N, C-alpha and C positions, 0 to 999 in steps of 0.2 A: 886660539887663545883670544881672547877679547879684553879689550881696554876703554877704560876711561880716565878720566884726569886722577880719582882719589881709588877706583876699584880695580882690580885685575881678577879675573877668572880664570883658572887655569885646572886641567885634569893631570897634574901627575905631583908628585912630590919632592921629584928630584931636584926644584930650583927652590926649596924652603931654604932658607938664611941665606940665599946667596947676593953677593955684594947689589945686583940690579935689584933686589928687593928690601936694603938696607932699610929704609924708611917704612917697611909697611909689617903688620902682625898678620899671619898665617891662620885660618879657618879652615877646616878640614872636614869632608864628611865622607864616609866608606859607605858605598851601595853595594858592592858585591868584592868577594875575595878578600883578600888578606894581603898583609906586608910586614914585613920584620927593617927595621933600623937601628942605628944606635945614635945615644945622645947623651952628652956628659960620660961617655965610656959606658954607658947602661943598654942594653936592648929592651926596645919594645915592640909591640904585634900591636897592627891597627887589624880591625875586622870588622866585617860587614854589620853596620849599625851603630861602628864608635865614630866618634868626633874628636877631633884634636887641635888645640890652639898653641899656638907658637909663640909667643910674646916678644921674644928677644931678638934684636937685630945680631944679623952674623950667627944667631943660633942654627947651624947646620945640622942637616938630616943626613947621618954617613950611614955607607953601608948598606943603601937601602936594594933590600929583594921583593919583588912583586909575586904573585900568585898568577897564572894565566886568566882568570877572569877578575883581577884587580880591576876595581871602578872605583876611584874618587875624583870629588871637586873640591877645588883649593879655594876660596875667596879670600885675597889680600888685600886687606885696605890701610891707608897710609895711617901713620899716627894722627897727624893733625884733623884726619876724618873721624877717625876715632872719638878724640876727643871731642869733637861739635857734637856727636852720635851719643857720646855717654849718658846715660840719664842721671839722675837726681839720687845716685847711691853710691857708694865707695865700693860695695861688697867687690868689686872689681877688684881691689888690691891684693885683699885677702886669697882673691881665685889665684892672682898671678903668683903668689908665693906658690898654691898649691902644684900652678901645672908646671914651676920650674923645675918642679919634683917628677911630676908625673904630668906630661899632657895632654894625656888621651882619657877620657868618658866615656865608658861603659852605659849606653842609653838604654832606657825601655822602651818597647815599642810606641808607648806612646808619644816617648820623647825622640824617638824616631823618625814620626810622622812630623811632629812639630820643625825638627833641627831639617830636616829635607824641604819642608812645604816653605820654611824661611829663607833657605839656598835657590829656591826655583823662585821666590817673589824676588829678591835681588837680580837675579838673572834677567827677568821680566822687565824691571823697572830700569835697569841697564839700556835694556833695548828701546827705551820711550824715551829719546833725548828732546821730544818735539813736546813733551809735558810743559805746561807752562809754568810748571812749579816741580820741575826736575830733581833740584840738589835739595828739595825739601822731602819729597818723596823717596830718595835714597835714604836722606838721614834716618826718615822714617822705620824703613827697610831694616837699615843695619842696625838702630835703635832696638828694634825687636828682637832682632838677633842676639844682641847683647844679653838682653834683658830675661831670654830664654836660655843662654848658656849659664848667665845667674844662678837661673831656678835648678837647672840641671846639677850645676854641682851643689847647691845648696841641700837639692833632696839627697842626692847621692852621699856627699861627705855629711853634710849636718855642719851644725856653727862650732863643733865641737874646740875645745883650745889643743893647741899642738903642745907635744908633751915635752920635746929637747929644751935642753937649757936655752939655745942657740934660737929657737924658733919661739922659746917665751919671751925672752928681749925682744926681738923683733916684732912679737905681736903688740906687744907693751907701749914700742914705738909708735908703730900704726894708731893704737888707741889715740894716744896723745894727739895725734894729726887728725883723727876723726872727731876730736874732740873741738877742732879748731883752730890750737895752739898756734898753727902759722900765719894765722892772721896776723898776729904781733911778735911773732919770734919765728925766724927763717936761718939762724946760726946752729949748728950742729953742737954745739958747747951747749946752748939751752937744752936739748933734748938727753945728750951726754949728763949733765948734772942731775935731770928728774930721775934719769933712770939708775946714777950712782955708777957711772961708769965712766971711761974718759973716750973724748970725741973719736978718737981712732980706732978705738975697741969698738964702738957702736958702729962706726964705717966698715970695719973688717968684718964683724957680723952681719951687716945688712948685704954685704956683699958677698959671704961667703951662704946666705940663707935663699937672697932672690936674685942674685949674679948683678946686682946694681949696688952703687954705694949710697949713704943713705941721705947724701944731699940730692940725690934724683927724688927719692920719696918725698923729701919737703917742697920740693920744686913743681914735683906732678900734683901733689895734692892742691898747692897754691893755686898753679895754671888752671887746673880745673875747677876751684870754686872761685876764682878770677870769671874764666868764660859765661858761669852759670849767673854770675851777678851781673854782668853784660845784655843778659838777655831780658832781664829786668828794665823797661824803660822809665818806672818809677824811679830809679837812681840815677842820680846825674853820678859824670864820670869823677867828680869830685868826692863825692858821697862813696864811693868805692875807694877812691885811694885813701881817704882818712879809715874807710874799715879797716884795711890792710895795712896801715901804721906807715904809709909811704910820706916821707917827709915833703914831697912837692910832686906836684901831678906831673912836671916833668919825668921824677926818676919814675913814676909811676908808668908814664908812657914808653921808657925805654925798659922795665921789667916786662911789659906786654909783650911788646917788640920782639924783646930777646927770647923768649917763652912761647908766645903763641903765634909768632911769623907776621904779627902785623898790630899797628896801632889801634888802641882802645875805640878811637871813634870809626876805624874801618869795619871791626868787627860788629859794629852795631847797623852798618850799613846791610 
């Protein structure tokens, strides 16, 4: 098993969701054979040419049975590194909801080639710590993998709206967030009022559909957007603080520290 600070490469699904990987998102590609496993009480089958993403911490793969010729590569990436590498797109939020229901994507031959190439590139880049821009090339490799996963998902499943009542409410909630409402409104009550439901109901639906409470999504959108704005050196920290409606730079700094793990000034270094 190869290890660096934020990325781990493994050759088994047996450790997906285990405590030591609590801060990681799992990305798997099956090269040969097949396996079956259970997740959320449902059985799944991963076959050669399939990829799988398990986005939740503690989301264990249970009752794993592998064929004799089963061959898989699992790339674990910390949530922190994923956020740094996240492209300028919120498509991943909707993809997260679909992956909660079914983590496996059946890829076309062309997609399989791209996925295998992305995994190979990440492995190769990990083996180049002497590179003067090591972190940057790793970010680039992970971002390319993420963008291809977005493309696979959009191509295979399209952008159709989810039909169930719970999913429709969740989609409407995410649409409000995608419109940037979180820049001025980070209280769940605001979104509940907009959607004509109670805060408790909205949070319950969010947890039922995505496995995560509504406040997680508000914070997730906010933290990602702040991270993006911090990359824009034309904006001062005060500009960004004002953009998000913080009462003071100190309040803004505490929020960033709590949700991005570092002070705003440190994230710019």
